[in-house]
C-alpha positions, 0 to 999 in steps of 0.5 A: 540449432545450437545457436538458437538454443544458446540465444534462447537460454541467454534471453531466458537468463536475462528475463529471470534476472529482470524478474528477480530484481522486480521481485526484490523491489516489490518485497521492499515496497510491500515491507514499507507499505506494511510498516506504513499500514501498521503506523496508520492503524496505531494513529487512527482512532477506534472510530476511524478504524470502525468506519474503514472496516464498515466501508470494506464490508459494504464494498463502498467505492470510497474504500477502494479509492481512498487509502486508509490514511485519508480518513485521518486528516479530517480528524486532525483538522477537526482537533486542530480547528477546535484547539485555537477556538477553545 
């Protein structure tokens, strides 16, 4: 019986270590994503933010499949495209 208990305790300790490592990695990734999100918010125009908020409120499928950063490149492309022709 002690052998079974010892084996189970070892397995549990090992699993706890794996889970602690996963938690650490997820916390780091969450921090990076929060920083990226804040950066995108500062770089996005008010119109883009309003459009994104509207998509979130309506539950549009585009809001769930497109990250916030995807709304920015078209505006950059438009400003870059209008720059050389002007």
